[in-house]
C-alpha positions as CSV (number, residue, x, y, z in Angstrom):
1,M,-61.8,-51.9,-4.6
2,K,-59.4,-49.6,-6.2
3,S,-60.3,-47.4,-9.2
4,K,-58.1,-47.6,-12.5
5,R,-56.8,-44.2,-11.8
6,S,-56.1,-45.0,-8.3
7,K,-53.9,-48.2,-9.4
8,A,-52.2,-46.1,-12.1
9,C,-51.3,-43.3,-9.5
10,D,-49.8,-46.0,-7.0
11,I,-46.3,-46.3,-6.9
12,S,-45.2,-49.9,-7.4
13,R,-42.6,-51.9,-5.5
14,A,-40.5,-52.2,-8.6
15,V,-41.0,-48.4,-9.5
16,K,-39.8,-47.6,-5.9
17,E,-36.7,-49.8,-6.2
18,A,-35.7,-48.5,-9.7
19,V,-36.1,-44.6,-8.4
20,W,-34.2,-45.5,-5.3
21,E,-31.3,-46.8,-7.4
22,R,-31.7,-44.0,-10.1
23,D,-31.5,-41.5,-7.1
24,F,-28.3,-43.0,-5.6
25,H,-30.3,-43.9,-2.1
26,K,-30.7,-40.2,-1.4
27,C,-32.8,-37.0,-1.3
28,V,-32.3,-35.6,-4.7
29,L,-32.6,-32.1,-3.3
30,C,-30.4,-32.1,-0.3
31,G,-28.7,-35.3,-0.5
32,N,-30.0,-36.8,3.0
33,P,-29.7,-40.5,3.0
34,N,-32.9,-40.7,5.3
35,A,-35.3,-40.5,2.1
36,M,-37.7,-42.4,0.4
37,P,-38.6,-42.8,-3.4
38,N,-42.3,-41.8,-2.8
39,A,-42.7,-38.2,-4.1
40,H,-44.8,-37.3,-7.0
41,I,-43.7,-34.4,-9.5
42,V,-47.3,-34.3,-10.6
43,P,-49.3,-35.0,-7.5
44,R,-51.8,-38.0,-7.5
45,S,-54.7,-35.5,-6.9
46,K,-54.0,-34.0,-10.5
47,G,-53.7,-37.8,-12.0
48,G,-50.0,-38.1,-11.5
49,M,-48.9,-41.4,-12.5
50,G,-46.7,-43.9,-10.2
51,V,-44.1,-43.9,-13.1
52,E,-40.4,-43.6,-12.6
53,P,-40.0,-40.2,-14.5
54,N,-42.9,-38.8,-12.2
55,I,-41.2,-40.1,-8.9
56,V,-38.3,-38.8,-7.1
57,T,-36.6,-39.7,-3.7
58,L,-37.1,-37.1,-1.1
59,C,-36.4,-37.0,2.4
60,L,-39.2,-35.9,4.9
61,D,-38.2,-32.3,5.2
62,C,-37.9,-31.8,1.4
63,H,-41.3,-33.6,0.7
64,R,-43.1,-31.3,3.0
65,R,-41.4,-28.3,1.4
66,L,-42.6,-29.6,-2.1
67,D,-46.1,-30.3,-0.8
68,Q,-46.9,-27.5,1.7
69,T,-44.9,-24.4,1.0
70,I,-44.4,-21.5,-1.3
71,E,-41.2,-23.1,-2.6
72,R,-43.2,-25.7,-4.5
73,P,-42.5,-23.8,-7.9
74,N,-38.8,-23.4,-7.4
75,L,-38.4,-27.0,-6.3
76,L,-40.6,-28.2,-9.2
77,I,-38.1,-26.5,-11.7
78,A,-35.3,-28.3,-9.9
79,L,-37.0,-31.7,-10.0
80,E,-38.1,-31.2,-13.7
81,H,-34.4,-30.5,-14.6
82,Y,-33.2,-33.7,-12.7
83,I,-35.9,-35.8,-14.5
84,D,-35.1,-34.2,-17.8
85,I,-31.5,-35.3,-17.5
86,K,-32.4,-38.6,-16.5
87,Y,-35.1,-39.2,-19.3
88,P,-34.3,-36.7,-22.2
89,E,-36.8,-38.3,-24.5
90,Y,-39.7,-38.8,-22.2
91,D,-43.1,-37.3,-23.2
92,K,-44.0,-35.2,-19.9
93,S,-47.8,-36.0,-20.9
94,Q,-47.2,-39.7,-19.7
95,R,-46.8,-38.5,-16.1
96,Y,-50.8,-37.9,-16.1
97,Y,-53.4,-40.4,-16.0
98,N,-55.7,-40.6,-19.2
99,K,-58.5,-42.7,-18.8
100,W,-58.6,-43.1,-22.6
101,R,-54.9,-44.4,-22.8
102,N,-54.5,-46.0,-19.6
């Protein structure tokens, strides 16, 4: 049985479909159409929620670069800018799981 936090951090099918459409069916960093809407901006390990403003479509290479290289800070700046354009009024604290709020 999954915990509430684990469930909140999962990406639902509906969120994946919405993000896929929002990101025009391609990696938001390099434009590769062989991509998937499954990358958290705020990682699950840090309580990153599975909500549209925290999920982006990335190809395998860009997802690896985001998660496993020293490029992460620069890539996060680009992704934050992209999301800020898509959701200008979004409260960034809503990307984090908060057991008192969720």
